[in-house]
DRENDOTI-967029 format. One record per residue: residue number from 1; residue in one letter; x, y, z of N, C-alpha, C in turn. Coordinates in steps of 0.02 Angstrom, whole numbers, plus 50000, padded with zeros to 5 digits. Example, Ala and Ser with C-alpha at 12.3 -4.5 7.8 and 13.67 -1.06 7.14 Angstrom:
seq:type:n.X:n.Y:n.Z:ca.X:ca.Y:ca.Z:c.X:c.Y:c.Z
1:a:50660:49716:50390:50615:49775:50390:50660:49835:50390;
2:s:50642:49888:50354:50684:49947:50357:50645:50002:50394;
END
This chain:
seq:type:n.X:n.Y:n.Z:ca.X:ca.Y:ca.Z:c.X:c.Y:c.Z
1:x:55921:54579:55235:55869:54594:55186:55889:54654:55142;
2:x:55925:54703:55172:55943:54763:55135:55989:54747:55075;
3:x:56028:54693:55082:56073:54674:55028:56034:54655:54965;
4:x:55982:54613:54973:55942:54592:54916:55902:54650:54887;
5:x:55877:54694:54931:55839:54752:54908:55884:54798:54866;
6:x:55946:54807:54889:55993:54850:54854:56012:54821:54786;
7:x:56024:54756:54784:56042:54724:54721:55984:54730:54670;
8:x:55924:54723:54695:55865:54732:54652:55862:54804:54625;
9:x:55873:54853:54670:55871:54923:54650:55925:54939:54599;
10:x:55985:54912:54610:56041:54924:54564:56027:54896:54494;
11:x:55997:54836:54492:55980:54805:54428:55929:54847:54390;
12:x:55878:54870:54426:55826:54912:54395:55855:54978:54370;
13:x:55899:55007:54410:55928:55072:54391:55972:55066:54330;
14:x:56007:55010:54325:56050:55000:54267:56009:55001:54202;
15:x:55953:54967:54203:55909:54965:54144:55878:55033:54132;
16:x:55854:55064:54187:55822:55130:54181:55869:55183:54153;
17:x:55932:55182:54175:55980:55232:54151:55992:55225:54077;
18:x:55995:55163:54053:56004:55151:53981:55944:55178:53942;
19:x:55883:55163:53965:55823:55189:53933:55822:55266:53934;
20:x:55842:55294:53992:55840:55366:54000:55890:55401:53955;
21:x:55947:55369:53945:55997:55397:53900:55970:55402:53829;
22:x:55935:55349:53808:55904:55349:53741:55849:55401:53737;
23:x:55808:55406:53789:55752:55454:53790:55778:55526:53788;
24:x:55833:55539:53822:55862:55606:53821:55882:55627:53751;
25:x:55909:55580:53712:55929:55594:53644:55869:55607:53599;
26:x:55813:55573:53613:55755:55578:53570:55707:55633:53590;
27:x:55701:55646:53656:55651:55694:53679:55679:55752:53720;
28:x:55745:55752:53733:55775:55807:53769:55785:55791:53843;
29:x:55832:55829:53874:55850:55818:53945:55791:55827:53992;
30:x:55752:55880:53980:55697:55895:54026:55646:55839:54028;
31:x:55626:55814:53970:55577:55760:53968:55605:55696:53998;
32:x:55669:55681:53983:55699:55620:54010:55705:55623:54086;
33:x:55718:55682:54113:55722:55690:54186:55652:55684:54217;
34:x:55602:55714:54183:55534:55712:54208:55503:55642:54205;
35:x:55519:55604:54154:55488:55538:54144:55500:55491:54203;
36:x:55559:55495:54234:55576:55449:54288:55532:55461:54350;
37:x:55503:55520:54357:55459:55533:54414:55385:55528:54396;
38:x:55363:55562:54343:55293:55563:54324:55267:55493:54307;
39:x:55303:55457:54266:55280:55392:54243:55291:55337:54294;
40:x:55322:55354:54350:55330:55305:54405:55275:55311:54457;
41:x:55236:55365:54454:55186:55379:54506:55135:55323:54515;
42:x:55104:55296:54463:55054:55243:54473:55083:55182:54510;
43:x:55142:55161:54491:55174:55103:54522:55189:55117:54596;
44:x:55218:55175:54610:55237:55191:54679:55175:55201:54723;
45:x:55122:55229:54695:55059:55237:54733:55031:55169:54753;
46:x:55031:55123:54705:55007:55056:54720:55050:55021:54772;
47:x:55115:55031:54768:55161:55001:54817:55148:55029:54886;
48:x:55137:55094:54892:55124:55124:54958:55059:55096:54988;
49:x:55007:55089:54948:54945:55061:54974:54955:54989:54998;
50:x:54996:54951:54962:55011:54883:54983:55049:54883:55050;
51:x:55096:54929:55059:55134:54934:55121:55088:54950:55180;
52:x:55039:54995:55168:54992:55014:55222:54951:54953:55243;
53:x:54930:54913:55194:54891:54853:55208:54932:54802:55246;
54:x:54994:54791:55224:55036:54738:55252:55071:54759:55317;
55:x:55095:54821:55320:55136:54842:55377:55104:54895:55421;
56:x:55048:54923:55400:55015:54974:55441:55035:55044:55419;
57:x:54998:55093:55443:55010:55162:55425:55064:55193:55469;
58:x:55076:55258:55458:55125:55295:55497:55095:55361:55519;
59:x:55126:55390:55569:55104:55456:55592:55164:55503:55591;
60:x:55153:55563:55567:55207:55612:55561:55214:55651:55626;
61:x:55273:55650:55657:55282:55687:55719:55283:55762:55706;
62:x:55274:55800:55759:55276:55873:55752:55345:55896:55730;
63:x:55346:55950:55694:55410:55975:55669:55411:55974:55593;
64:x:55463:56004:55565:55467:56011:55492:55522:55968:55461;
65:x:55549:55921:55499:55605:55881:55474:55588:55845:55409;
66:x:55529:55813:55408:55511:55774:55349:55507:55818:55287;
67:x:55471:55874:55291:55459:55915:55232:55524:55948:55207;
68:x:55567:55968:55253:55631:55998:55233:55674:55945:55199;
69:x:55681:55887:55232:55725:55835:55206:55698:55807:55140;
70:x:55633:55793:55136:55604:55764:55076:55606:55813:55017;
71:x:55594:55877:55032:55597:55928:54979:55668:55935:54952;
72:x:55717:55937:54997:55787:55940:54976:55805:55878:54935;
73:x:55779:55820:54956:55791:55758:54920:55764:55762:54849;
74:x:55705:55790:54841:55674:55796:54775:55716:55839:54728;
75:x:55738:55897:54753:55777:55943:54712:55846:55914:54696;
76:x:55877:55881:54746:55943:55852:54735:55941:55797:54683;
77:x:55888:55757:54683:55882:55703:54635:55871:55729:54564;
78:x:55833:55783:54558:55824:55814:54493:55891:55837:54465;
79:x:55930:55872:54506:55995:55897:54483:56043:55839:54468;
80:x:56041:55787:54510:56085:55729:54499:56071:55696:54431;
81:x:56006:55687:54416:55988:55657:54353:56007:55701:54294;
82:x:55995:55766:54301:56012:55814:54248:56087:55813:54234;
83:x:56128:55815:54287:56201:55814:54279:56224:55750:54244;
84:x:56194:55694:54264:56214:55631:54233:56198:55630:54158;
85:x:56139:55654:54140:56121:55656:54070:56166:55703:54031;
86:x:56189:55757:54062:56236:55802:54029:56303:55767:54017;
87:x:56324:55725:54064:56386:55687:54054:56379:55640:53995;
88:x:56320:55609:53988:56309:55564:53933:56318:55601:53866;
89:x:56297:55664:53865:56302:55703:53804:56375:55723:53789;
90:x:56412:55740:53842:56480:55766:53832:56533:55711:53836;
91:x:56517:55655:53867:56566:55601:53874:56540:55536:53847;
92:x:56519:55492:53891:56493:55427:53869:56445:55400:53922;
93:x:56408:55349:53902:56361:55317:53949:56398:55289:54009;
94:x:56453:55253:53997:56491:55223:54052:56522:55277:54096;
95:x:56550:55329:54066:56583:55382:54105:56534:55416:54152;
96:x:56474:55432:54128:56425:55466:54170:56405:55424:54230;
97:x:56392:55360:54219:56372:55317:54273:56428:55306:54323;
98:x:56489:55297:54298:56545:55283:54342:56565:55342:54385;
99:x:56567:55402:54356:56585:55460:54396:56533:55473:54451;
100:x:56471:55458:54437:56418:55468:54487:56427:55421:54546;
101:x:56468:55369:54538:56479:55321:54592:56520:55349:54650;
102:x:56547:55410:54641:56580:55443:54698:56529:55459:54753;
103:x:56465:55450:54739:56414:55464:54789:56421:55422:54851;
104:x:56452:55363:54846:56458:55319:54905:56499:55352:54960;
105:x:56558:55376:54944:56600:55408:54995:56571:55475:55016;
106:x:56540:55511:54969:56508:55575:54986:56449:55564:55033;
107:x:56411:55511:55021:56355:55495:55065:56380:55477:55135;
108:x:56437:55443:55139:56466:55426:55204:56486:55489:55242;
109:x:56518:55536:55208:56541:55597:55239:56483:55643:55260;
110:x:56433:55649:55216:56375:55691:55232:56333:55659:55287;
111:x:56328:55592:55285:56286:55557:55334:56313:55556:55405;
112:x:56379:55563:55413:56408:55560:55480:56378:55611:55528;
113:x:56378:55676:55510:56350:55725:55557:56274:55728:55559;
114:x:56242:55705:55504:56169:55711:55499:56133:55650:55527;
115:x:56156:55590:55506:56122:55528:55526:56155:55493:55585;
116:x:56217:55514:55601:56255:55486:55658:56267:55411:55649;
117:x:56276:55389:55586:56293:55320:55573:56369:55311:55578;
118:x:56390:55258:55611:56461:55242:55615:56478:55189:55563;
119:x:56541:55189:55541:56564:55140:55493:56627:55105:55519;
120:x:56632:55040:55507:56692:55003:55528:56749:55018:55480;
121:x:56809:54998:55500:56868:55008:55458:56860:54971:55391;
122:x:56833:54910:55394:56823:54872:55333:56774:54907:55286;
123:x:56722:54936:55315:56672:54972:55274:56704:55033:55240;
124:x:56745:55070:55277:56778:55128:55248:56826:55107:55192;
125:x:56861:55050:55202:56905:55025:55150:56865:55007:55087;
126:x:56808:54975:55098:56766:54957:55041:56742:55017:55003;
127:x:56720:55069:55039:56697:55131:55006:56755:55163:54967;
128:x:56814:55163:54998:56872:55192:54966:56891:55156:54901;
129:x:56891:55089:54905:56907:55049:54845:56856:55062:54789;
130:x:56793:55069:54809:56741:55081:54760:56749:55146:54724;
131:x:56762:55200:54761:56771:55265:54730:56834:55266:54687;
132:x:56888:55235:54712:56950:55232:54674:56940:55194:54609;
133:x:56903:55139:54613:56889:55100:54553:56850:55139:54502;
134:x:56800:55177:54525:56760:55218:54480:56802:55271:54446;
135:x:56848:55302:54483:56891:55353:54455:56941:55323:54405;
136:x:56969:55265:54422:57015:55231:54377:56982:55217:54310;
137:x:56919:55197:54313:56883:55179:54252:56867:55240:54209;
138:x:56860:55298:54239:56833:55355:54202:56883:55410:54187;
139:x:56942:55409:54219:56990:55464:54209:57050:55440:54170;
140:x:57070:55479:54121:57132:55467:54084:57188:55501:54123;
141:x:57232:55461:54153:57282:55489:54199:57329:55539:54167;
142:x:57341:55533:54101:57385:55581:54068:57354:55651:54066;
143:x:57287:55653:54075:57252:55717:54074:57233:55740:54144;
144:x:57262:55708:54196:57242:55721:54264:57252:55795:54285;
145:x:57306:55825:54261:57321:55894:54280:57267:55943:54258;
146:x:57233:55927:54204:57181:55971:54178:57111:55943:54186;
147:x:57105:55895:54233:57041:55861:54241:56985:55908:54263;
148:x:57004:55961:54300:56952:56007:54324:56920:56046:54267;
149:x:56952:56045:54208:56925:56080:54151:56880:56035:54108;
150:x:56879:55972:54125:56839:55923:54087:56767:55928:54110;
151:x:56722:55949:54066:56653:55958:54085:56620:55893:54106;
152:x:56642:55837:54077:56615:55772:54096:56632:55757:54169;
153:x:56693:55772:54189:56715:55759:54257:56676:55803:54306;
154:x:56668:55867:54289:56633:55913:54334:56560:55893:54342;
155:x:56527:55878:54286:56456:55858:54290:56450:55791:54326;
156:x:56498:55746:54315:56496:55681:54347:56501:55686:54423;
157:x:56549:55727:54447:56555:55736:54519:56495:55773:54547;
158:x:56468:55821:54509:56407:55855:54531:56350:55807:54539;
159:x:56345:55759:54492:56293:55708:54497:56303:55665:54559;
160:x:56366:55645:54571:56381:55604:54630:56363:55639:54695;
161:x:56379:55704:54699:56363:55743:54759:56288:55748:54770;
162:x:56252:55762:54716:56179:55769:54722:56145:55702:54739;
163:x:56171:55647:54710:56143:55582:54728:56158:55565:54801;
164:x:56216:55586:54826:56233:55575:54897:56185:55613:54942;
165:x:56171:55675:54924:56123:55716:54963:56054:55683:54961;
166:x:56036:55656:54902:55971:55622:54895:55965:55564:54943;
167:x:56016:55522:54946:56013:55462:54988:56010:55479:55062;
168:x:56049:55528:55083:56051:55547:55154:55985:55580:55175;
169:x:55959:55626:55134:55897:55660:55152:55837:55613:55147;
170:x:55840:55563:55102:55786:55513:55098:55784:55473:55163;
171:x:55842:55454:55188:55846:55417:55251:55820:55459:55309;
172:x:55842:55522:55311:55821:55567:55365:55745:55577:55364;
173:x:55716:55587:55304:55644:55597:55299:55605:55535:55320;
174:x:55628:55477:55300:55593:55414:55317:55594:55402:55392;
175:x:55648:55420:55426:55654:55408:55498:55618:55462:55539;
176:x:55589:55511:55507:55552:55562:55544:55481:55539:55561;
177:x:55460:55483:55533:55393:55456:55547:55393:55410:55607;
178:x:55334:55400:55636:55322:55349:55687:55282:55293:55655;
179:x:55307:55232:55657:55272:55176:55626:55318:55134:55584;
180:x:55289:55095:55540:55327:55049:55498:55377:55086:55454;
181:x:55439:55062:55454:55491:55094:55414:55479:55081:55340;
182:x:55447:55025:55322:55431:55011:55253:55380:55061:55226;
183:x:55328:55074:55265:55278:55123:55245:55307:55193:55244;
184:x:55350:55208:55292:55382:55274:55296:55422:55288:55233;
185:x:55460:55238:55211:55499:55246:55149:55454:55257:55089;
186:x:55397:55222:55088:55349:55229:55033:55318:55299:55031;
187:x:55301:55326:55089:55272:55393:55093:55323:55445:55070;
188:x:55385:55436:55092:55439:55482:55072:55448:55482:54996;
189:x:55451:55422:54968:55460:55416:54896:55403:55447:54857;
190:x:55341:55436:54879:55284:55464:54843:55285:55540:54845;
191:x:55301:55568:54904:55305:55641:54910:55358:55669:54863;
192:x:55416:55637:54862:55471:55660:54819:55451:55658:54745;
193:x:55420:55604:54724:55400:55597:54654:55345:55647:54634;
194:x:55298:55658:54680:55245:55707:54666:55274:55777:54657;
195:x:55319:55796:54701:55350:55863:54697:55392:55869:54634;
196:x:55431:55818:54618:55471:55819:54557:55428:55823:54495;
197:x:55374:55784:54494:55330:55784:54436:55298:55853:54426;
198:x:55276:55884:54480:55245:55950:54476:55294:56002:54448;
199:x:55356:56000:54473:55407:56048:54451:55425:56038:54378;
200:x:55441:55976:54359:55465:55962:54292:55410:55966:54239;
201:x:55350:55944:54256:55294:55951:54210:55278:56025:54199;
202:x:55281:56064:54253:55270:56136:54248:55319:56169:54201;
203:x:55382:56150:54207:55434:56178:54164:55421:56160:54091;
204:x:55402:56098:54079:55388:56077:54010:55328:56114:53981;
205:x:55276:56122:54021:55216:56156:53998:55230:56230:53983;
206:x:55267:56262:54028:55284:56333:54017:55327:56341:53955;
207:x:55374:56295:53946:55419:56299:53889:55384:56288:53822;
208:x:55337:56241:53821:55303:56223:53758:55235:56257:53750;
209:x:55208:56284:53806:55141:56314:53806:55088:56264:53785;
210:x:55097:56201:53807:55051:56147:53791:55043:56103:53852;
211:x:54982:56100:53879:54969:56062:53940:54984:55987:53932;
212:x:54980:55962:53871:54988:55890:53860:55060:55870:53840;
213:x:55105:55918:53840:55174:55903:53819:55206:55845:53857;
214:x:55199:55842:53924:55230:55787:53961:55206:55718:53939;
215:x:55148:55715:53905:55119:55650:53887:55124:55635:53812;
216:x:55153:55681:53773:55154:55672:53701:55219:55639:53676;
217:x:55275:55653:53709:55340:55632:53684:55356:55559:53700;
218:x:55364:55519:53650:55388:55450:53656:55360:55414:53718;
219:x:55294:55406:53719:55261:55379:53778:55283:55308:53796;
220:x:55296:55267:53746:55317:55198:53760:55382:55196:53798;
221:x:55432:55233:53775:55496:55235:53809:55492:55271:53875;
222:x:55449:55321:53879:55439:55357:53943:55411:55311:53997;
223:x:55364:55268:53977:55336:55219:54025:55389:55170:54048;
224:x:55433:55150:54002:55486:55104:54021:55533:55136:54072;
225:x:55550:55199:54060:55592:55236:54107:55557:55241:54174;
226:x:55493:55259:54173:55455:55269:54235:55448:55205:54275;
227:x:55432:55150:54243:55422:55087:54278:55487:55063:54309;
228:x:55541:55063:54271:55605:55041:54298:55630:55089:54352;
229:x:55617:55153:54344:55635:55202:54394:55595:55191:54458;
230:x:55531:55178:54451:55488:55167:54509:55511:55105:54549;
231:x:55525:55051:54513:55548:54990:54546:55615:55002:54581;
232:x:55661:55036:54546:55725:55050:54576:55720:55096:54636;
233:x:55679:55148:54631:55671:55196:54686:55640:55163:54748;
234:x:55593:55118:54737:55564:55081:54794:55619:55044:54831;
235:x:55663:55011:54792:55719:54976:54823:55767:55023:54859;
236:x:55788:55077:54825:55836:55124:54855:55808:55155:54919;
237:x:55748:55182:54916:55721:55218:54974:55710:55170:55033;
238:x:55690:55109:55019:55682:55060:55072:55749:55043:55104;
239:x:55800:55032:55062:55866:55016:55088:55896:55074:55127;
240:x:55886:55136:55103:55910:55195:55139:55881:55198:55210;
241:x:55818:55177:55216:55784:55180:55281:55808:55125:55328;
242:x:55836:55071:55299:55855:55013:55340:55927:55019:55367;
243:x:55973:55044:55326:56044:55047:55347:56075:55112:55323;
244:x:56139:55120:55340:56178:55178:55319:56176:55185:55243;
245:x:56153:55243:55216:56150:55252:55144:56217:55241:55109;
246:x:56272:55255:55143:56338:55245:55113:56350:55171:55098;
247:x:56327:55128:55142:56334:55056:55131:56291:55034:55072;
248:x:56231:55061:55069:56185:55045:55014:56215:55064:54947;
249:x:56242:55125:54944:56269:55150:54882:56333:55113:54861;
250:x:56372:55090:54909:56432:55052:54892:56412:54984:54863;
251:x:56366:54950:54895:56342:54886:54868:56309:54897:54800;
252:x:56274:54953:54793:56240:54968:54731:56286:54979:54672;
253:x:56351:54985:54687:56399:54994:54632:56406:54931:54589;
254:x:56374:54877:54610:56371:54818:54566:56332:54835:54502;
255:x:56298:54892:54504:56265:54918:54443:56315:54924:54386;
256:x:56380:54928:54404:56432:54934:54354:56430:54877:54304;
257:x:56409:54818:54326:56404:54761:54281:56353:54775:54226;
258:x:56297:54803:54246:56247:54821:54197:56271:54878:54152;
259:x:56308:54925:54183:56335:54981:54144:56382:54956:54090;
260:x:56426:54909:54107:56473:54882:54059:56436:54847:54002;
261:x:56383:54811:54019:56345:54776:53968:56313:54826:53919;
262:x:56277:54876:53947:56243:54923:53903:56292:54967:53865;
263:x:56348:54984:53899:56398:55025:53865:56427:54989:53805;
264:x:56440:54925:53812:56473:54886:53759:56424:54864:53705;
265:x:56366:54838:53725:56321:54806:53677:56264:54850:53653;
266:x:56242:54898:53694:56187:54941:53672:56212:55005:53639;
267:x:56266:55034:53667:56291:55097:53642:56357:55090:53605;
268:x:56381:55027:53597:56442:55012:53558:56503:55051:53582;
269:x:56510:55058:53647:56568:55091:53676:56620:55038:53696;
270:x:56683:55052:53684:56736:55004:53699:56763:55014:53769;
271:x:56778:54959:53803:56807:54960:53871:56879:54937:53867;
272:x:56926:54976:53896:56996:54958:53894:57017:54924:53959;
273:x:57080:54904:53963:57105:54867:54021:57101:54909:54085;
274:x:57115:54974:54079:57110:55018:54137:57040:55018:54167;
275:x:56990:55018:54124:56921:55019:54148:56900:54951:54177;
276:x:56926:54897:54148:56911:54831:54177:56944:54824:54245;
277:x:57005:54852:54254:57038:54851:54319:56998:54890:54371;
278:x:56973:54948:54350:56931:54987:54395:56868:54949:54415;
279:x:56840:54912:54367:56781:54872:54382:56795:54818:54434;
280:x:56856:54789:54430:56875:54738:54480:56882:54769:54549;
281:x:56906:54832:54552:56911:54867:54616:56842:54879:54646;
282:x:56794:54894:54604:56726:54905:54627:56696:54841:54655;
283:x:56707:54786:54620:56683:54722:54645:56714:54705:54713;
284:x:56779:54719:54721:56813:54709:54785:56782:54752:54840;
285:x:56765:54814:54822:56734:54859:54872:56667:54832:54895;
286:x:56629:54804:54849:56564:54776:54867:56572:54717:54915;
287:x:56622:54675:54902:56635:54618:54945:56653:54641:55016;
288:x:56696:54692:55021:56717:54718:55086:56659:54748:55125;
289:x:56618:54788:55091:56562:54820:55125:56511:54769:55147;
290:x:56497:54720:55105:56449:54668:55123:56476:54627:55182;
291:x:56541:54611:55182:56571:54573:55236:56569:54613:55301;
292:x:56575:54679:55296:56575:54721:55356:56508:54721:55392;
293:x:56455:54703:55356:56388:54702:55387:56371:54635:55418;
294:x:56413:54584:55405:56400:54518:55432:56429:54513:55502;
295:x:56388:54501:55550:56411:54497:55619:56438:54427:55635;
END
């Protein structure tokens, strides 16, 4: 089931990222980052109520694991989104999305000591191929010696690291509940979005000195970002709760197909042979990771 949920999430995220890139150009980074959480709240709230009806409620065990993990998840996702939007400004739509795909191997490394998930040799190979493919697509090898000075590369890796932290902490927070894992993932997601919305709306209001600022800028596009983000987040958080987040993120690299489409046809960016080769490596990584889960 996690495979279909992940594919759904990846498809939604591909569309949302394209909308968010456009929104950032029209309304600024802060509003584009805020829109993915604030405008997703109605949809996610409705989804959580449906989960409670269908799968039952949950009870939070004693301890602070949930609040620490979910709060860290919220902040990491804000930074991940901000870094990605900065890459879009300094590099390209495709570059930002592809560099963030390093999150798969980072999620595997971070998750080992925290979540105690084991990975098979085939799964590790798949993750490795995926990260290599993303790097092949986004790095000009003649400039490799000075790559650390490339702001797009730095922001891209920063985005990948923060997204990896997001996936691992989301899984940890969801598993801190007693009860249905579907409802647990929904509660975690709603908490994260509420905290993010409060922080980002507060920053916008303080900056503009206008309480209605979060609702004035390009509302139609903001709703599109929020709805697609909400659908994608429901898929991601549910998948994180079901299996190793590293596996989810590797399979989610099929988002690259959507990235290539939007990069070429929506933003008129050209793809060369090196980038197509990297895309083939990513598809191979997805096949290996998916095969590793089949018993």
